[in-house]
Every structure is written in C-alpha cells, then in structure tokens.
C-alpha positions as CSV (number, residue, x, y, z in Angstrom):
1,X,14.7,-17.1,-16.2
2,X,14.1,-20.8,-17.0
3,X,14.0,-21.7,-20.7
4,X,12.6,-25.1,-21.7
5,X,15.2,-27.3,-23.4
6,X,13.0,-27.8,-26.4
7,X,12.8,-24.0,-26.9
8,X,16.5,-23.7,-26.4
9,X,17.1,-26.3,-29.0
10,X,15.2,-24.2,-31.6
11,X,17.9,-21.5,-31.5
12,X,20.2,-23.9,-33.4
13,X,17.5,-25.6,-35.5
14,X,15.3,-22.9,-37.1
15,X,14.2,-25.4,-39.8
16,X,12.2,-27.4,-37.4
17,X,10.2,-24.3,-36.4
18,X,9.5,-23.5,-40.0
19,X,8.4,-27.1,-40.7
20,X,6.1,-27.0,-37.7
21,X,4.4,-23.8,-39.0
22,X,4.1,-25.2,-42.5
23,X,2.4,-28.3,-41.1
24,X,-0.2,-26.2,-39.3
25,X,-0.7,-24.0,-42.4
26,X,-1.3,-27.1,-44.5
27,X,-4.0,-28.3,-42.2
28,X,-5.7,-24.9,-42.5
29,X,-5.4,-24.8,-46.3
30,X,-6.8,-28.4,-46.7
31,X,-9.8,-27.4,-44.5
32,X,-10.4,-24.3,-46.7
33,X,-10.3,-26.4,-49.9
34,X,-12.5,-29.2,-48.5
35,X,-16.0,-29.2,-47.2
36,X,-15.6,-25.6,-46.1
37,X,-14.9,-24.3,-49.7
38,X,-18.5,-23.6,-50.7
39,X,-19.4,-21.9,-47.4
40,X,-16.3,-19.7,-47.5
41,X,-17.0,-18.9,-51.2
42,X,-20.5,-17.7,-50.3
43,X,-19.1,-15.6,-47.5
44,X,-17.7,-13.3,-50.1
45,X,-21.1,-12.7,-51.6
46,X,-22.7,-12.3,-48.2
47,X,-20.0,-9.8,-47.2
48,X,-20.8,-7.8,-50.3
49,X,-24.4,-7.5,-49.2
50,X,-26.2,-10.6,-50.6
51,X,-29.1,-12.0,-48.6
52,X,-28.3,-15.1,-46.5
53,X,-31.2,-16.8,-48.4
54,X,-29.1,-16.5,-51.5
55,X,-26.2,-18.3,-49.8
56,X,-27.6,-21.9,-49.2
57,X,-24.4,-23.5,-48.0
58,X,-23.7,-20.7,-45.6
59,X,-27.3,-20.6,-44.5
60,X,-27.3,-24.3,-43.8
61,X,-24.7,-23.8,-41.1
62,X,-27.3,-22.0,-39.0
63,X,-30.2,-24.4,-39.6
64,X,-30.4,-27.4,-37.2
65,X,-26.8,-26.9,-36.0
66,X,-25.3,-30.2,-37.3
67,X,-23.7,-28.5,-40.4
68,X,-22.0,-26.0,-38.2
69,X,-20.7,-28.7,-35.9
70,X,-19.3,-30.7,-38.8
71,X,-17.6,-27.7,-40.4
72,X,-15.8,-26.8,-37.1
73,X,-14.9,-30.4,-36.3
74,X,-13.3,-30.8,-39.8
75,X,-10.9,-28.1,-38.9
76,X,-10.3,-28.5,-35.2
77,X,-9.6,-32.3,-35.1
78,X,-6.7,-32.3,-37.5
79,X,-5.5,-28.9,-36.3
80,X,-5.3,-30.1,-32.6
81,X,-3.6,-33.3,-33.7
82,X,-1.0,-31.4,-35.7
83,X,-0.5,-29.0,-32.8
84,X,0.2,-31.9,-30.5
85,X,3.0,-33.0,-32.8
86,X,4.2,-29.5,-33.3
87,X,3.8,-27.7,-29.9
88,X,6.1,-24.9,-30.8
89,X,3.9,-23.9,-33.8
90,X,1.2,-21.2,-33.8
91,X,-2.3,-21.8,-35.1
92,X,-2.3,-19.9,-38.4
93,X,-5.7,-18.4,-37.9
94,X,-6.4,-14.9,-36.4
95,X,-7.2,-15.5,-32.7
96,X,-7.3,-13.8,-29.3
97,X,-8.2,-14.5,-25.7
98,X,-9.4,-12.2,-23.0
99,X,-11.5,-12.5,-19.8
100,X,-12.9,-16.0,-20.4
101,X,-13.6,-15.5,-24.1
102,X,-11.5,-17.1,-26.8
103,X,-12.0,-15.9,-30.4
104,X,-10.9,-17.7,-33.6
105,X,-11.7,-15.8,-36.9
106,X,-12.1,-18.7,-39.4
107,X,-12.7,-16.5,-42.4
108,X,-13.5,-12.9,-43.3
109,X,-14.6,-11.2,-46.5
110,X,-15.9,-7.7,-47.0
111,X,-18.3,-6.8,-44.2
112,X,-18.8,-10.4,-43.1
113,X,-16.9,-12.8,-40.8
114,X,-17.2,-16.4,-39.7
115,X,-15.9,-16.7,-36.1
116,X,-15.6,-19.5,-33.5
117,X,-16.2,-18.3,-29.9
118,X,-15.5,-20.2,-26.7
119,X,-16.8,-18.9,-23.4
120,X,-15.6,-20.2,-20.1
121,X,-17.3,-19.9,-16.7
122,X,-16.6,-16.7,-15.0
123,X,-17.1,-15.6,-11.4
124,X,-17.5,-11.9,-12.2
125,X,-20.5,-9.7,-11.3
126,X,-23.6,-9.7,-13.5
127,X,-23.5,-7.1,-16.3
128,X,-25.4,-4.0,-15.4
129,X,-25.5,-2.5,-18.9
130,X,-26.0,-3.6,-22.5
131,X,-24.6,-2.3,-25.7
132,X,-26.8,-2.0,-28.8
133,X,-25.0,-1.9,-32.2
134,X,-26.1,-2.5,-35.7
135,X,-25.3,-5.3,-38.1
136,X,-26.5,-8.9,-38.4
137,X,-25.5,-12.0,-36.4
138,X,-26.4,-15.6,-36.6
139,X,-25.0,-17.9,-33.9
140,X,-25.1,-21.7,-33.7
141,X,-24.4,-23.3,-30.3
142,X,-22.0,-26.2,-30.9
143,X,-21.4,-27.4,-27.4
144,X,-22.1,-26.5,-23.8
145,X,-24.9,-24.4,-22.2
146,X,-25.3,-21.0,-20.7
147,X,-28.0,-18.7,-19.2
148,X,-28.6,-15.9,-21.6
149,X,-30.4,-12.6,-21.2
150,X,-32.0,-11.6,-24.5
151,X,-32.5,-7.8,-24.8
152,X,-34.7,-5.8,-27.0
153,X,-34.6,-2.0,-27.5
154,X,-38.2,-0.9,-27.5
155,X,-37.8,2.9,-27.5
156,X,-34.9,5.4,-27.5
157,X,-34.9,9.0,-26.4
158,X,-32.1,11.5,-26.2
159,X,-30.5,10.0,-23.1
160,X,-32.7,7.1,-22.1
161,X,-34.1,3.9,-23.5
162,X,-36.9,1.4,-22.8
163,X,-35.4,-2.2,-22.8
164,X,-37.2,-5.5,-22.6
165,X,-35.4,-8.5,-21.1
166,X,-36.0,-12.2,-21.3
167,X,-33.7,-14.8,-19.7
168,X,-33.4,-18.5,-20.6
169,X,-30.9,-21.3,-20.9
170,X,-29.5,-22.2,-24.3
171,X,-27.9,-25.6,-25.1
172,X,-26.0,-27.3,-27.9
173,X,-28.0,-27.4,-31.2
174,X,-29.8,-24.1,-30.7
175,X,-29.4,-21.2,-33.2
176,X,-29.8,-17.5,-32.4
177,X,-30.5,-14.7,-34.8
178,X,-29.9,-10.9,-34.2
179,X,-30.8,-8.4,-36.9
180,X,-30.3,-4.7,-36.6
181,X,-29.4,-2.7,-33.5
182,X,-32.6,-3.4,-31.5
183,X,-31.6,-6.9,-30.4
184,X,-28.7,-8.2,-28.5
185,X,-27.8,-10.7,-25.8
186,X,-25.8,-10.8,-22.5
187,X,-24.3,-14.0,-21.1
188,X,-25.2,-14.4,-17.4
189,X,-23.6,-17.7,-16.6
190,X,-21.7,-20.3,-18.6
191,X,-22.1,-23.9,-17.4
192,X,-18.5,-25.2,-18.0
193,X,-17.9,-24.2,-21.6
194,X,-19.9,-22.7,-24.4
195,X,-18.8,-23.1,-28.0
196,X,-20.5,-20.9,-30.6
197,X,-20.1,-20.5,-34.4
198,X,-21.0,-16.9,-35.4
199,X,-21.7,-15.4,-38.8
200,X,-21.7,-11.6,-38.6
201,X,-22.0,-8.7,-41.0
202,X,-21.6,-5.0,-40.3
203,X,-24.0,-2.5,-41.8
204,X,-23.0,-0.8,-45.1
205,X,-23.4,2.5,-43.3
206,X,-22.7,1.7,-39.6
207,X,-24.7,3.6,-37.0
208,X,-23.9,4.6,-33.5
209,X,-23.4,1.9,-30.8
210,X,-25.2,2.9,-27.5
211,X,-24.6,1.4,-24.1
212,X,-27.5,1.7,-21.6
213,X,-27.9,0.9,-17.9
214,X,-30.3,-1.9,-17.4
215,X,-31.8,-0.6,-14.2
216,X,-33.1,2.7,-15.5
217,X,-32.2,2.8,-19.2
218,X,-29.7,5.7,-18.8
219,X,-27.4,6.3,-21.8
220,X,-23.9,5.5,-20.5
221,X,-21.9,5.7,-23.7
222,X,-22.3,6.4,-27.4
223,X,-19.7,5.5,-30.0
224,X,-19.5,5.7,-33.7
225,X,-20.0,2.4,-35.4
226,X,-17.7,3.5,-38.3
227,X,-14.0,2.7,-37.9
228,X,-13.3,5.5,-40.4
229,X,-15.1,8.1,-38.3
230,X,-13.7,6.8,-35.0
231,X,-10.3,7.2,-36.6
232,X,-11.1,10.8,-37.6
233,X,-12.2,11.6,-34.0
234,X,-9.0,10.2,-32.6
235,X,-6.9,12.1,-35.1
236,X,-8.7,15.3,-34.3
237,X,-8.1,14.8,-30.6
238,X,-4.4,14.0,-31.2
239,X,-3.9,17.2,-33.3
240,X,-5.5,19.2,-30.5
241,X,-3.2,17.7,-27.9
242,X,-0.2,18.4,-30.1
243,X,-1.2,22.0,-30.5
244,X,-1.1,21.8,-34.3
245,X,-2.6,25.2,-35.1
246,X,-1.9,24.6,-38.8
247,X,-4.5,21.9,-38.7
248,X,-7.3,24.2,-37.7
249,X,-8.6,24.8,-41.4
250,X,-8.8,21.0,-41.9
251,X,-10.7,20.6,-38.6
252,X,-13.1,23.4,-39.6
253,X,-13.8,21.6,-42.8
254,X,-14.3,18.3,-41.0
255,X,-16.9,20.0,-38.8
256,X,-19.2,20.1,-41.9
257,X,-19.1,16.4,-42.8
258,X,-19.5,13.0,-41.3
259,X,-21.4,11.9,-38.1
260,X,-22.5,14.4,-35.4
261,X,-19.9,13.0,-33.0
262,X,-17.0,13.3,-35.5
263,X,-18.1,16.9,-36.5
264,X,-18.4,18.0,-32.9
265,X,-15.0,16.6,-32.0
266,X,-13.5,18.4,-34.9
267,X,-15.2,21.7,-33.9
268,X,-14.0,21.5,-30.3
269,X,-10.4,21.0,-31.4
270,X,-10.7,23.7,-34.0
271,X,-11.9,26.2,-31.3
272,X,-9.1,25.3,-29.0
273,X,-6.5,25.7,-31.8
274,X,-7.8,28.8,-33.6
275,X,-10.6,30.7,-32.0
276,X,-11.3,32.7,-35.1
277,X,-11.8,29.8,-37.4
278,X,-13.5,27.7,-34.7
279,X,-16.0,30.4,-33.7
280,X,-16.8,31.0,-37.4
281,X,-17.5,27.3,-37.8
282,X,-19.5,27.3,-34.6
283,X,-21.6,30.2,-35.8
284,X,-22.2,28.6,-39.2
285,X,-23.4,25.4,-37.4
286,X,-25.7,27.2,-35.0
287,X,-27.2,29.3,-37.9
288,X,-28.3,26.2,-39.9
289,X,-31.8,25.2,-38.8
290,X,-31.4,21.9,-40.7
291,X,-28.3,20.9,-38.8
292,X,-29.0,18.4,-35.9
293,X,-26.2,20.1,-33.9
294,X,-27.7,23.6,-34.4
295,X,-29.3,23.8,-30.9
296,X,-26.2,22.5,-29.1
297,X,-23.9,24.8,-31.2
298,X,-26.2,27.8,-30.4
299,X,-26.0,27.1,-26.7
300,X,-22.2,26.9,-26.7
301,X,-22.0,30.0,-28.9
302,X,-24.1,32.0,-26.4
303,X,-22.0,30.7,-23.5
304,X,-18.8,31.7,-25.2
305,X,-20.0,35.2,-26.1
306,X,-21.2,35.8,-22.5
307,X,-17.8,34.8,-21.1
308,X,-15.7,36.2,-24.0
309,X,-17.6,39.0,-25.7
310,X,-14.6,39.9,-27.8
311,X,-15.2,36.7,-29.8
312,X,-18.1,38.5,-31.6
313,X,-15.5,40.4,-33.6
314,X,-13.1,37.5,-33.8
315,X,-10.3,39.8,-32.9
316,X,-8.4,37.4,-30.7
317,X,-5.9,35.0,-32.2
318,X,-6.5,32.5,-29.4
319,X,-9.5,32.0,-27.1
320,X,-8.5,32.4,-23.3
321,X,-10.8,29.4,-22.7
C-alpha cells in the first residue's frame, strides 16, 4: 500500500496534526462568534418551539437569499483557505457524503438544525416514490439550479394516497418553505451543482413518515417519526431474535403504550416468546373498542384460535406457530 510522504511524516510529528486541527477549529469558533452569533442564538429559541416570526435574524436568512449567502460565505471562505494550508486536518463540523449529496450541519439546537446541502448531478433513474414526513423546513438556494418536483399530499386512506405534482426549475436566490407532512419535494435533475441552506425543525410529537408510489399512490412503507419509538421497535425485535423469554412481561406492557407500530411489534414478539402472556395481551387489545388496533388484533386472534384452539385456555407454554 502506498502511503504519501506527508502522511508518513505525521507519524513522527503529531504536534503538526494537532496544530492543523486547532487552526480549523479556530476558524469555526470565530465564525460562530461573528455575524452568525445572533442567528445561532435564535436557533435555540426556534428549536424550543418559538415561531420563526419571533426570530428575526434567523428569519432574514430565508428572505431574499442574500443573508443566507453571506452567512455561509463567512464560514466557507476562511475554512477552505485554512484547509488548503492544513490538508491533513478535518473540518470540525458534522458532515457526511452519499450518492451525490453532501451535508454539513452548521448548528443544531433542540428540535432545530441549520444545514448546508450540496447536490451534484446524478445519472440515476427518476424517483418513482415520495416520502411524506412531518416537521418544518425552510430552504434558500445559494448557488446552482435544478429541476424540482413539488408534491402535495391531498388525501390519505389506509393504503393509498392522492398526490398532486408540480415541476419547475429553481435557481439561486429562491426560497422554498415546507410546513407539515403534506408537502415535500423531489429533485429530478441538478444542473452542475446546487447549494442549499436549510433550516429544519422536527415536530414536538413526530408522526409517521409514509412513502407512496407516484404512479398509483400505493403505500410502500410506513415508519415511525420518533427516534425513541423506532428504537423500541428495534429492541423488541432484537429480544425476539435472541429468544429472551424473560422479556415477555416487558413486551406485554409495551403493547399498551406508544404508537400503533411500536405496540404491534411488541405484541408480535411477546406472542413468539410466551404464548400465554402474548395471547392475553392480544385478547385485551381486541376487546377494547376504542383501540385503533382492535380490528387487526381481533382478526389475528381468530386466526390463531382456528389453527391452535388450545390457546383459548392458554395451557401451552409456547405457541407451535
């Protein structure tokens, strides 16, 4: 494996690496204490639930677009100059890159985040689905242009949705606003590069995110918008895969609280681990007319009783299913 001489030299000179990193961190800190200070200070209030109207400096970033451009330029120009002098350093801002999208999280507070996005031209197929999630987003186009499909969720049923589409080109200086889960966008084509400053805020009580096919509105995927509940679902599934029968009482309790998805996942794993506890929880769910899962639980209970009638007396320690 070839190792560049500059990298090899760092093995015996760790101080230069530390100095490079300190120089980049200084650029970041000076930016945060400069013109960006007021906007980042208001981000805390916005992240706690304040209206954007009550955060004038932050709101101004998504007015005519010039404020957003100045804010980002004040960071990127000195950061790139410092990086050129210190190529072995790492930009001290949370970042990632994947499939033509680079993300730089400039600041985060509470439920809000200020993020710089850079899209590059891709040769992939046009998206055939769209995901609708909650939250609030404001996006200022700093540079470049792209063809965008704007999508509006007109009506939702159990497994389908009516979606309205409008396609147009956006260019530098434009600002886009998306409030709630009924509006989103899909990038069809980027002309060279597209740089966007985004202000986002998640809902206080996140709802489900739904992905629908654009050709006929079919529901393709539904996911919890809550990281906490998504974590509970994964933990329940893991306990099931591990065969942790001692966790069945906890799973039975979790089948009574949280979102429908998290409750159903907990119930399924409880049934698999302990048929007695699981079937009792299933019966309780099916017997509650006010429970949104009552009908689904009743159907499953009937199917299980037809296949395994012995469950009615809960005499088995484990369900053969």
